[in-house]
C-alpha positions as CSV (number, residue, x, y, z in Angstrom):
1,M,153.8,93.5,61.2
2,G,156.2,90.8,59.5
3,A,159.2,92.7,60.9
4,L,158.0,92.6,64.5
5,K,159.1,89.9,66.8
6,P,156.4,87.7,68.4
7,A,157.6,88.9,71.8
8,T,157.1,92.6,70.9
9,I,153.7,91.8,69.6
10,A,152.7,90.0,72.7
11,K,153.9,92.7,75.0
12,A,151.9,95.3,72.9
13,A,148.9,93.0,73.1
14,F,149.3,92.7,76.8
15,F,149.1,96.6,77.3
16,A,146.5,96.9,74.7
17,A,144.2,94.3,76.6
18,L,144.7,96.2,79.9
19,I,143.9,99.6,78.3
20,L,140.7,98.2,76.8
21,L,139.6,96.1,79.8
22,P,137.6,98.9,81.5
23,L,135.5,99.2,78.2
24,V,134.7,95.4,78.3
25,S,133.8,95.0,82.0
26,D,132.7,97.5,84.5
27,S,132.4,95.0,87.3
28,S,133.7,96.3,90.6
29,Y,135.1,93.0,91.5
30,V,137.1,92.7,88.2
31,R,138.4,96.3,88.4
32,H,139.6,95.6,92.0
33,V,141.4,92.5,91.2
34,S,143.1,94.1,88.2
35,I,144.3,97.1,90.2
36,V,145.8,94.9,92.8
37,A,147.3,92.7,90.3
38,I,149.0,95.7,88.4
39,L,150.2,97.2,91.7
40,Y,151.7,93.9,92.7
41,A,153.5,93.6,89.4
42,V,154.9,97.0,89.9
43,M,156.2,96.0,93.4
44,V,157.8,92.7,92.4
45,S,159.4,94.1,89.3
46,S,161.2,96.5,91.5
47,W,162.1,93.8,93.9
48,N,163.6,92.0,91.0
49,L,166.3,94.7,90.4
50,T,168.0,93.8,93.7
51,L,167.0,90.2,94.2
52,G,167.1,89.0,90.5
53,Y,169.6,91.2,88.8
54,A,172.0,92.3,91.6
55,G,171.6,89.0,93.5
56,V,171.2,90.6,96.9
57,F,168.7,89.0,99.2
58,N,167.0,92.2,100.1
59,F,164.1,91.0,102.3
60,G,163.5,94.5,103.5
61,H,162.0,95.4,100.2
62,M,158.5,95.3,101.5
63,A,159.4,97.7,104.0
64,F,159.8,100.3,101.2
65,F,156.2,99.6,100.0
66,A,154.8,100.0,103.5
67,I,156.9,103.1,104.2
68,G,155.6,104.7,100.9
69,A,152.0,103.8,102.1
70,Y,152.5,105.4,105.6
71,A,154.3,108.5,104.3
72,A,151.4,109.2,101.8
73,G,148.8,108.5,104.6
74,I,150.6,110.6,107.4
75,L,151.1,113.5,105.0
76,T,147.6,113.7,103.7
77,K,145.5,112.5,106.6
78,V,147.4,113.7,109.7
79,Y,148.9,116.8,108.2
80,D,146.1,117.5,105.8
81,F,148.3,118.0,102.7
82,S,147.1,117.5,99.1
83,P,146.7,113.8,98.1
84,W,148.8,114.5,95.0
85,L,151.9,115.0,97.3
86,G,151.3,111.5,98.7
87,L,153.0,109.9,95.6
88,P,156.3,112.0,95.8
89,A,156.3,111.6,99.5
90,G,156.1,108.0,99.3
91,I,158.9,107.9,96.8
92,A,161.2,110.1,98.9
93,A,160.5,108.2,102.1
94,A,161.1,104.7,100.4
95,V,164.5,106.0,98.7
96,I,165.6,107.3,102.0
97,A,164.9,103.9,103.7
98,S,166.7,102.1,100.9
99,V,169.7,104.1,101.8
100,V,169.4,103.4,105.5
101,V,169.0,99.7,105.0
102,C,171.6,99.4,102.3
103,I,174.5,101.0,104.3
104,P,174.8,98.0,106.8
105,V,174.8,95.4,104.0
106,L,177.3,97.0,101.6
107,R,179.9,94.4,102.4
108,L,177.7,91.7,103.5
109,K,176.6,88.4,101.6
110,G,174.2,85.7,101.7
111,I,172.2,84.9,104.9
112,Y,173.7,88.0,106.7
113,V,171.9,90.3,104.1
114,V,168.7,88.4,104.7
115,L,169.0,88.8,108.6
116,V,169.9,92.5,108.4
117,T,167.2,93.5,105.8
118,F,164.4,91.5,107.6
119,A,165.5,93.1,110.9
120,F,165.1,96.5,109.4
121,S,161.7,95.6,108.2
122,Q,160.7,94.5,111.8
123,L,162.3,97.6,113.2
124,C,160.0,99.7,111.1
125,F,157.1,97.5,112.2
126,Q,157.8,98.3,115.9
127,I,158.1,101.9,115.1
128,V,154.7,101.9,113.6
129,L,153.1,100.2,116.5
130,N,154.7,102.6,119.0
131,Q,153.9,105.9,117.2
132,R,150.2,105.6,117.6
133,D,149.5,109.3,117.1
134,L,151.0,109.2,113.6
135,T,150.5,105.8,112.5
136,G,147.4,104.6,114.2
137,G,149.4,101.8,116.0
138,S,148.0,98.3,115.5
139,F,144.9,99.5,113.9
140,G,146.7,101.4,111.2
141,L,145.8,104.4,109.2
142,V,142.2,104.6,107.8
143,Q,140.3,107.1,105.8
144,I,143.2,108.3,103.8
145,P,142.0,110.9,101.4
146,P,141.7,109.7,97.7
147,L,143.0,111.3,94.7
148,S,140.8,113.6,92.6
149,I,140.9,116.1,89.9
150,G,138.4,118.8,90.3
151,D,135.0,117.2,90.9
152,F,136.3,113.8,89.6
153,S,137.4,111.4,92.2
154,F,139.6,108.5,91.2
155,R,137.1,106.4,93.0
156,D,134.3,107.3,90.7
157,H,133.0,104.9,88.0
158,Q,134.4,101.8,89.9
159,N,137.8,103.3,90.6
160,L,138.5,104.0,87.0
161,G,141.0,106.7,87.8
162,Y,143.0,104.3,90.1
163,Y,142.9,101.7,87.4
164,Y,144.6,103.8,84.8
165,A,147.0,105.4,87.4
166,A,148.2,101.9,88.3
167,L,148.6,101.1,84.6
168,V,150.6,104.2,83.9
169,L,152.7,103.2,86.9
170,L,153.3,99.8,85.5
171,A,154.3,101.1,82.0
172,L,156.7,103.6,83.5
173,S,158.3,101.1,85.8
174,T,158.7,98.4,83.0
175,L,160.2,101.0,80.8
176,F,162.5,102.0,83.7
177,C,163.7,98.6,84.6
178,A,164.3,97.6,80.9
179,R,166.3,100.8,80.2
180,L,168.3,100.5,83.5
181,M,169.3,96.9,82.9
182,R,170.2,97.3,79.3
183,S,172.5,100.4,80.2
184,D,176.2,100.1,81.1
185,F,175.1,100.4,84.9
186,G,172.8,97.5,84.4
187,R,175.6,95.3,82.9
188,T,177.8,96.4,85.8
189,V,175.1,95.1,88.3
190,V,174.9,91.8,86.6
191,A,178.7,91.5,86.4
192,L,178.9,92.0,90.2
193,R,176.2,89.3,90.7
194,D,177.9,86.8,88.5
195,N,181.5,87.4,89.5
196,E,182.0,89.8,92.2
197,A,185.8,89.3,92.7
198,Y,186.5,89.8,88.9
199,A,184.2,92.8,88.7
200,T,185.7,94.5,91.6
201,S,189.3,93.8,90.3
202,R,188.3,95.6,87.1
203,G,187.5,98.8,89.0
204,V,183.8,98.4,89.7
205,A,182.8,100.1,93.0
206,L,180.7,97.5,94.8
207,A,179.5,99.9,97.6
208,R,178.4,102.6,95.0
209,V,176.6,100.2,92.6
210,R,174.8,98.3,95.4
211,L,173.6,101.5,97.0
212,M,172.4,102.9,93.5
213,I,170.5,99.7,92.7
214,F,168.8,99.7,96.2
215,M,167.7,103.4,95.6
216,A,166.5,102.5,92.1
217,S,164.4,99.5,93.3
218,A,162.7,101.8,95.9
219,I,161.5,104.5,93.6
220,F,158.4,102.7,92.1
221,T,158.0,100.6,95.1
222,G,157.3,103.8,97.1
223,A,155.2,105.2,94.6
224,T,153.1,101.9,94.5
225,G,152.8,101.9,98.3
226,A,151.4,105.5,98.3
227,L,149.0,104.7,95.4
228,Y,147.9,101.4,97.2
229,A,147.3,103.4,100.5
230,Q,145.2,106.1,98.5
231,Y,143.2,103.4,96.6
232,T,142.3,101.2,99.8
233,R,142.3,104.3,101.9
234,S,144.3,102.5,104.5
235,A,147.8,101.7,105.6
236,S,148.2,98.5,107.8
237,P,151.2,97.3,109.8
238,D,150.6,93.9,108.3
239,M,152.5,95.3,105.3
240,F,155.6,94.8,107.3
241,G,154.7,91.2,108.0
242,F,156.4,87.9,106.8
243,A,153.1,86.8,105.0
244,F,153.4,89.8,102.8
245,I,157.1,89.1,101.9
246,T,156.1,85.5,101.2
247,L,153.3,86.6,98.8
248,A,155.6,88.9,96.9
249,L,158.5,86.3,96.6
250,S,156.0,83.7,95.4
251,M,155.0,86.0,92.6
252,L,158.6,86.6,91.8
253,L,159.6,83.0,91.7
254,L,156.5,82.0,89.7
255,G,157.2,84.5,87.0
256,G,161.0,84.4,86.8
257,I,163.8,86.1,88.5
258,G,166.3,88.1,86.6
259,T,163.9,89.0,83.8
260,I,161.9,92.1,82.9
261,W,158.5,90.5,82.2
262,G,158.8,87.5,84.5
263,P,157.8,89.4,87.7
264,I,154.7,91.1,85.8
265,L,153.6,87.7,84.5
266,G,154.1,86.1,87.9
267,A,152.0,88.8,89.7
268,V,149.2,88.7,87.2
269,V,148.9,84.9,87.2
270,F,149.3,84.5,90.8
271,T,146.6,87.1,91.6
272,L,144.2,85.7,89.0
273,V,144.6,82.0,90.2
274,S,144.3,83.0,93.8
275,E,141.2,84.9,93.3
276,S,139.7,82.1,91.2
277,M,140.1,79.7,94.0
278,V,138.8,82.0,96.8
279,G,136.0,79.5,97.5
280,L,138.7,77.0,98.9
281,G,139.6,79.4,101.7
282,P,143.0,79.1,103.1
283,G,143.4,75.8,101.1
284,R,144.0,77.8,97.9
285,Y,147.5,78.7,99.1
286,L,148.4,74.9,99.3
287,V,147.2,74.5,95.7
288,I,149.2,77.6,94.7
289,A,152.3,76.3,96.4
290,V,152.1,72.9,94.7
291,M,151.6,74.7,91.3
292,I,154.7,76.9,91.9
293,V,156.9,73.8,92.9
294,V,155.7,71.9,89.8
295,I,156.4,74.9,87.5
296,L,160.0,75.4,89.0
297,R,160.7,71.8,88.8
298,F,160.3,71.8,85.1
299,F,161.2,75.5,84.4
300,P,163.6,76.9,87.1
301,R,163.4,80.3,85.5
302,G,159.6,80.4,86.0
303,L,156.7,80.9,83.6
304,I,158.6,83.4,81.4
305,A,161.0,80.4,80.6
306,A,158.0,78.2,79.8
307,L,156.7,80.8,77.3
308,E,160.1,81.2,75.8
309,A,160.3,77.4,75.4
310,V,156.9,77.4,73.6
311,G,158.0,80.1,71.4
312,R,161.2,78.5,70.4
313,R,159.2,75.3,69.6
314,L,156.8,77.1,67.4
315,A,159.7,78.9,65.6
316,R,161.2,75.5,64.8
317,R,158.0,74.0,63.4
318,P,158.7,72.8,59.9
319,D,156.8,74.6,57.0
320,P,154.2,72.5,55.3
321,P,155.3,70.9,52.0
322,P,154.7,73.0,48.9
323,A,151.5,72.3,46.9
324,P,152.0,70.7,43.5
325,S,152.6,73.2,40.7
326,A,149.8,73.5,38.1
327,S,152.3,73.5,35.3
328,R,153.7,70.1,36.1
329,D,152.2,66.5,35.7
330,A,151.9,63.9,38.5
331,A,155.4,62.5,37.7
332,G,156.9,65.9,38.2
333,S,157.6,66.6,34.3
334,P,156.7,69.9,32.9
335,V,153.5,70.0,31.0
336,A,153.8,70.9,27.3
């Protein structure tokens, strides 16, 4: 244990606590909030690949989540395929959507990327409203078949199956993001963000790297959307709305952009704080907004920066003075 870093111990303790949580509490409310927080953590972690590491203001990312949800819902409810095909269908649909939205923004920057990607999200929204036979229109898709293994439904035992499915998805996405950004490709992505002109002059293919990071960000986003739709048994056109984008962006800013664990921390803290103030009604969002502004005022990199600052301060804490040796007298001379 002495050789392990405190950060490693904290990460292991975080996942251990999540694994053991169902053994501590079987409350349906706690289980639901935990599942939603974990799924949000996966979603914003994936968004962090393009927004945080690549520096691309992809405001169409929530469309990948919604497309994954609708792909799973349409395949399993409308066409009566196995619910287990919903996850790969959601991934495939989201990745294809990422290619479609990335092509127009390969050479764009700044506000133009925001406008094009958000326009893509609104285009998908209009398609969902117009294709009522497939999507349910403004009412959305309901009664989407849940996952099951034999006679065991993932909704049994207070959605125990969905809880651990979401947790596995979080573990895989965290490992994927960490490995990706520590690879040569990840360093190339960061190099393009920090100095695009220098990186391209050294032979980095901007279009190829941007397309690949868009596709990478859509993989677990599509899977999360599919699992969310199967958990809630619904897919709503509100998923394409600006309110949903604002929610995810708040989690990302709160936790810390451009870090692996910042988005996860932000999603968990935001969800727990929001649910703890549910009695305030819409006023809770005002309180949360003030909280985010205050945190970003002192820690622009979010909560993860605050934790790192605390860790550094603890590491610099001086050791207590040594106790007097039993073999020396009060004056410090050796005892005969």
